N, C-alpha and C positions, 0 to 999 in steps of 0.2 A: 106458184104453187099449183100443182095439178088438181083436178077434181077429186081424183082418188085420195090424194093427200089431205085435201079439205075434209073428206069424209072421215078419214082417220083422226085428224085433229078434232073434229066435232065429237066423235065417240069418245076421245080422251077427255075433252072438256066436259062432257056430260056424265062422265064416270064418277060415282061417289064411293068407289072402292079402289083397289090397287090392282088393276088387271095385268095379267101377263100377255105376251104377244099373241099366243093362241086365242086367248079370250077377246083381245082387241080385234083379231082377224074375224071371229065368229060374229061379233057385234057389227063390224063394218060390212060384212058379207050380206047382212040383212038389209043394209042401206044401198049397197051397190054390188051386184053379183059378179062384177068383173074384177074386183079387188083380188089380188093374189097374196098369199102369205109372204112372199118375198117383198112385196111393196110395203107391207105393214113393218116388216123387219127394217127395211131401208129408211122408212119414214121415222120410225122410232129412233134409229141411230142418229138420223139428221136432227130431230128435235132434241135429243140428248146432247149432241155437239153444240147446239145453239143455246143450250141452257134453259130451254123451254120445259123440258121433261127431266125428271129425276129417276134414276134407276135405283130400286131398293132390292135388297136381298133379305127376305124374311124366312129363309129355309125352304125346304121342299124342292130344291133343285132348279127353281125357275125364277128368273128376274122379274120383278113387278115394277110398275110404273105409276107415277103421279106427277101432276103439273107442279112446276117450280112456283113456290109462293115466297117471293123475296120479301124479307122483313118479317114474316110471320113464322113463328117457331111452334111447331107441334111435334108430337111424339107418337110412337106407335107401341102398342101392346099386342103381341101376337099370341093367339091361343094355339099351343103347340099340338092339341088334339085335333083341331079341325082347320087350322090355318087362317082363321078369321082375324082381320087386323082392325083394331080399335084405335082411332086417332083421339088424342086428347091433348090439352094445353095445361101448363102448370107455371104460372108466373113466378111462383116462389123458387122453383128449380131454376128457371131462367135468370132470376136475380142472383142466385147463388153462383151460377156459372159465370155471370158477369164479374162478380166479386173475385172469384178465383182467377179468372184471366187478368183482371186488374192487378191483383196481389202478385202475379207472376210476371207483370210488366207487359202484358199484352192488351191490345184492343179487341174486344169481343166482336167477331164477325158472324159466326153461325155455329150451330151444333146439331148433333144428331142423336137421338136416344131411342133405342128399340129394346123393349122388355119383352121377354118370352115367359109365358105362364100357363098354368092349367087352372081351369075354373074349379073353384072349391065345391065340393059335394055337400049339400045341406046335411046336417046331422040332427038326430032327434035326441041326442044325449043331453041331459041336464048336467051342468058343471058339478063335479064332485061325486057323481053317481055312475055306477058301472052297469053295463047291460047285463041282465041275467043270463046265464048260460043254461042250455038245455040240461036237464037232469038225465043221468044215465042210470041204468039198473044198478041197484046197490047204494046209490047216493042217499044220504040222510036228508030228511026234509027240514 
């Protein structure tokens, strides 16, 4: 592994998000100004082929990446307004999926779950009450 590939691998291992290639390039460039975007693309492709890195498509037109975590199942909730990805685990969901696989005659190996949503806006309404509307000229009090 070349020094530049080591830098890219380091950036990936230190990432606590799901960067795309352009973001990986920006981060790697801070550590080694000689790294080219082509080197980042080639390295990402190689790490993906070797099963070290997983490609994710969370929308937005760019593939994003995360380290492969063999044996650990986690899921992603993607905020469609800002693209933020929230990782979470759910043992109950995993147990259910294992039961489904077993019921259908399969041995559970892995799964992927990606939820897309919008953050709820807080409301000041009290349940059962309506918000008063503005009075117009001629409305009775």
